[in-house]
C-alpha positions in Angstrom: -22.0 -24.6 10.8 -23.6 -27.2 13.1 -20.2 -27.9 14.6 -19.7 -24.2 15.4 -23.2 -23.9 16.9 -22.5 -26.9 19.1 -19.2 -25.3 20.3 -19.3 -23.9 23.8 -19.3 -20.2 24.3 -17.1 -20.6 27.4 -13.4 -19.9 27.2 -13.9 -18.2 23.8 -14.1 -21.6 22.1 -16.8 -20.5 19.7 -14.7 -17.4 18.9 -11.9 -19.7 17.9 -14.2 -21.9 15.8 -15.5 -18.8 14.0 -11.9 -17.7 13.3 -11.0 -21.1 11.9 -14.0 -21.1 9.6 -13.2 -17.6 8.4 -9.7 -18.6 7.7 -10.9 -21.5 5.5 -13.3 -19.3 3.6 -10.9 -16.4 3.1 -9.0 -17.7 0.1 -8.9 -18.0 -2.8 -10.7 -14.8 -3.6 -13.5 -16.3 -5.6 -14.6 -18.5 -2.6 -14.4 -15.4 -0.3 -16.5 -13.3 -2.6 -19.1 -16.0 -3.1 -19.4 -16.6 0.7 -19.7 -12.9 1.5 -22.4 -12.5 -1.2 -24.4 -15.4 0.2 -23.9 -14.2 3.7 -25.3 -10.8 2.7 -28.3 -12.5 1.3 -28.8 -14.6 4.5 -28.6 -11.4 6.6 -31.2 -9.6 4.4 -33.6 -12.6 4.5 -33.2 -13.0 8.2 -34.0 -9.3 8.8 -37.0 -9.7 6.6 -38.5 -12.6 8.6 -37.4 -11.4 12.0 -40.9 -10.4 13.3 -42.0 -14.0 12.7 -41.4 -16.5 15.5 -39.6 -18.8 13.0 -36.7 -16.3 13.2 -35.9 -17.7 16.7 -35.1 -21.1 15.2 -32.9 -19.5 12.5 -31.0 -17.2 14.8 -28.1 -19.5 15.8 -27.3 -20.5 12.2 -27.7 -17.0 10.8 -25.6 -15.6 13.7 -22.7 -17.9 12.9 -22.8 -17.1 9.2 -22.8 -13.4 9.8 -20.1 -13.6 12.5 -17.8 -15.5 10.0 -18.6 -12.9 7.3 -17.7 -10.0 9.7 -14.5 -11.7 10.7 -13.5 -12.1 7.0 -14.3 -8.4 6.3 -12.3 -7.1 9.2 -9.3 -9.1 8.0 -9.4 -8.5 4.3 -10.8 -5.0 4.2 -9.5 -3.2 7.3 -11.2 0.2 8.0 -7.8 1.8 8.8 -4.2 0.8 8.5 -3.8 0.4 12.3 -5.8 -2.8 11.9 -3.1 -4.1 9.7 -0.5 -3.5 12.4 -2.7 -5.4 14.9 -2.8 -8.4 12.6 0.9 -8.4 12.0 1.6 -8.2 15.7 -0.5 -11.3 16.2 1.6 -13.0 13.6 4.8 -12.2 15.2 4.1 -11.8 18.9 5.3 -8.2 19.3 8.4 -8.6 17.1 7.5 -5.3 15.3 8.6 -2.0 16.7 6.0 -0.7 19.1 5.1 2.7 17.5 5.2 2.5 13.7 2.7 5.4 13.2 4.3 8.6 14.3 2.7 11.0 11.9 -0.8 11.9 11.0 -4.1 12.8 12.6 -6.5 10.7 14.6 -3.8 8.2 15.4 -3.3 7.1 11.9 -0.4 7.1 9.5 1.4 5.3 6.7 2.5 1.8 7.2 6.3 1.5 7.6 7.5 -1.9 6.5 10.9 -1.2 8.0 9.4 -1.8 11.4 8.6 -5.4 10.6 11.1 -8.1 11.3 10.7 -10.1 8.1 13.4 -12.6 9.0 11.5 -13.5 12.1 8.4 -14.0 10.0 10.4 -16.3 7.7 11.6 -18.4 10.6 8.1 -18.6 12.1 6.6 -19.9 8.9 9.5 -22.2 8.0 8.1 -24.2 11.0 4.4 -23.5 10.7 2.3 -23.2 7.6 0.8 -19.7 7.2 -2.9 -19.5 7.4 -5.2 -17.5 5.1 -5.6 -14.9 7.8 -1.8 -14.5 8.1 -1.5 -14.0 4.3 -4.3 -11.4 4.3 -2.5 -9.4 7.0 0.8 -9.5 5.1 -1.0 -8.6 1.8 -2.6 -5.6 3.5 0.7 -4.4 5.0 2.5 -4.6 1.6 -0.3 -3.0 -0.2 -0.4 -0.1 2.2 3.3 0.6 1.8 3.2 0.2 -2.0 0.4 2.8 -2.3 2.5 5.3 -0.4 5.7 4.5 -2.2 4.1 4.8 -5.7 2.2 7.9 -4.8 5.4 9.6 -3.8 7.3 8.3 -6.8 5.5 6.9 -9.8 8.6 5.3 -11.2 8.1 2.6 -8.6 4.9 1.4 -10.3 6.7 -1.8 -11.4 6.7 -2.9 -7.8 2.9 -2.5 -7.7 2.6 -4.5 -10.9 4.8 -7.3 -9.4 2.5 -7.3 -6.3 -0.6 -7.5 -8.4 0.9 -10.3 -10.5 1.7 -12.3 -7.4 -1.8 -12.0 -6.0 -3.5 -12.8 -9.4 -1.3 -15.9 -9.8 -2.3 -17.1 -6.3 -6.0 -16.5 -6.9 -5.6 -18.4 -10.2 -4.1 -21.4 -8.3 -0.6 -21.0 -9.8 1.0 -20.6 -6.4 0.1 -22.2 -3.0 -0.1 -20.3 0.2 3.5 -21.1 1.3 4.9 -19.9 -2.1 2.9 -16.6 -2.2 3.7 -15.9 1.5 7.4 -16.4 0.8 7.4 -14.2 -2.3 5.5 -11.5 -0.5 8.2 -11.5 2.2 10.9 -11.2 -0.6 9.0 -8.2 -2.1 8.6 -6.7 1.4 12.4 -6.8 1.9 12.9 -5.0 -1.5 10.4 -2.3 -0.5 12.0 -1.8 2.8 15.3 -1.0 1.0 13.5 1.2 -1.5 11.9 3.4 1.1 15.3 4.3 2.4 17.1 4.6 -0.9 16.9 8.4 -0.9 19.2 8.3 2.2 21.8 6.2 0.4 21.6 8.5 -2.6 22.1 11.5 -0.3 18.8 13.0 -1.6 15.5 14.0 -0.1 12.5 11.9 -1.1 11.4 14.8 -3.4 14.8 15.1 -5.0 15.0 11.3 -5.5 11.6 11.3 -7.4 12.9 13.9 -9.8 16.2 12.1 -10.1 14.4 8.9 -10.9 12.2 10.5 -13.6 15.4 11.9 -15.2 17.2 8.6 -15.2 14.5 6.0 -15.6 14.6 4.9 -18.3 18.0 5.9 -19.5 20.3 7.3 -20.5 23.4 5.4 -19.4 25.3 7.8 -17.2 28.8 7.8 -15.6 29.0 8.3 -11.8 29.9 11.9 -12.4 26.9 12.5 -14.7 24.6 10.9 -12.1 25.9 13.4 -9.6 25.2 16.2 -12.0 21.6 15.0 -12.4 21.2 14.9 -8.7 22.3 18.5 -8.5 19.8 19.4 -11.2 17.0 17.8 -9.2 17.8 19.8 -6.1 18.2 23.1 -8.0 15.0 22.6 -9.9 12.9 22.1 -6.7 14.5 25.3 -5.3 13.5 27.2 -8.5 9.9 25.9 -8.3 9.3 27.0 -4.6 8.2 30.5 -5.5 6.2 29.4 -8.6 4.0 26.8 -6.9 1.5 29.2 -5.4 -2.1 28.4 -4.5 -4.1 27.6 -7.6 -1.1 27.5 -9.9 -2.6 24.5 -11.7 -5.7 26.4 -12.6 -4.0 29.4 -14.2 -2.5 29.2 -17.7 0.2 31.7 -16.9 1.3 30.0 -13.8 1.5 26.6 -15.5 3.5 28.2 -18.3 6.0 29.6 -15.8 6.4 26.3 -14.1 6.9 24.5 -17.4 9.5 27.1 -18.5 11.4 26.8 -15.2 11.6 23.0 -15.7 12.9 23.4 -19.2 15.5 26.0 -18.2 16.7 24.0 -15.3 17.1 20.8 -17.3 18.6 22.7 -20.3 21.2 24.3 -18.0 22.2 21.3 -15.9 21.6 18.0 -17.7 24.8 16.3 -19.0 25.5 15.8 -22.8 24.2 12.2 -22.6 20.7 13.6 -23.0 19.6 14.0 -26.6 17.2 16.7 -27.6 14.4 14.2 -27.9 15.1 12.7 -24.5 15.4 16.2 -23.0 11.9 17.0 -24.3 10.5 13.7 -22.9 12.0 14.4 -19.5 10.7 17.9 -19.4 7.2 16.6 -20.1 7.5 13.9 -17.5 8.8 16.2 -14.8 6.0 18.7 -15.4 3.4 16.0 -15.2 4.9 14.9 -11.9 4.9 18.4 -10.5 1.4 19.0 -11.7 0.1 15.8 -10.0 2.1 16.1 -6.8 2.2 19.8 -5.8 -0.9 21.7 -4.9 1.0 24.9 -4.1 1.9 27.0 -1.0 4.0 24.2 0.4 1.3 21.6 0.0 2.2 18.4 -1.8 2.1 14.6 -1.5 5.3 14.9 0.5 3.8 17.1 3.2 0.5 15.2 3.7 -0.4 13.8 7.1 -1.1 10.2 7.6 -4.9 10.9 7.8 -4.7 12.8 4.5 -2.9 9.8 3.0 -5.7 7.5 3.9 -8.2 9.9 2.4 -6.1 10.1 -0.8 -5.6 6.4 -1.3 
């Protein structure tokens, strides 16, 4: 702290010193939490003695501690996703597409990993060791995209589990910063492909979710049977349009009609590879998905604005 206090405020030298200190205290997570807790105590005690003239002597040291704490918070717990984009841009010097947020209210939206040039990030950090700040920005970007992908399609939960395992292993000291950064880049590439998979499958995002529920896990299907299941997914969603009215989840009769429509659609269209037991399991899984994802009257997780996404997650 004494070194920071002695640093000149000219030419933003002290700002750089505070950033360096924040980077060192940002990881691992237990060190960050401990510092932020103690910084909070410092702030409370400083405010308590502030009327006393002694507070003048404490001001430089307390100011440095609180400035470092604030820098850590704005990096690790961004108030909105646009802050994540700002951090990634700093990493890559504008190598990301300029306008990743094209939907939503108040200028916010979901974070699109496909806009990030991950190969450029790899090349950058093959030469220079990533800092804790770099890692926190990447973690925030991946987490934001994962939350959206899983909310749209819960069969993707294994990606979220993988992400959490990586972070936990890093916090436990099993991976160093270069290893965790590289593995997060690998996961990011997988997620980028996943978010456009519905296009390769020739399905909408909604249809892909139903298709995944019907095929994950099992049964083993031929190419022709997979096409049949895709057709079932599209037909089912068409059947449900008139049934998903406002308040359908609160009315017993409306829920029963939705459940029956699901059972009829799957009974009519699923190939013979589905046993009776598997059919019943899939009916229950599809109903649960529809119940959680569709509010009625065209409102669903697939029609939410970016601001609504932020409120939801």
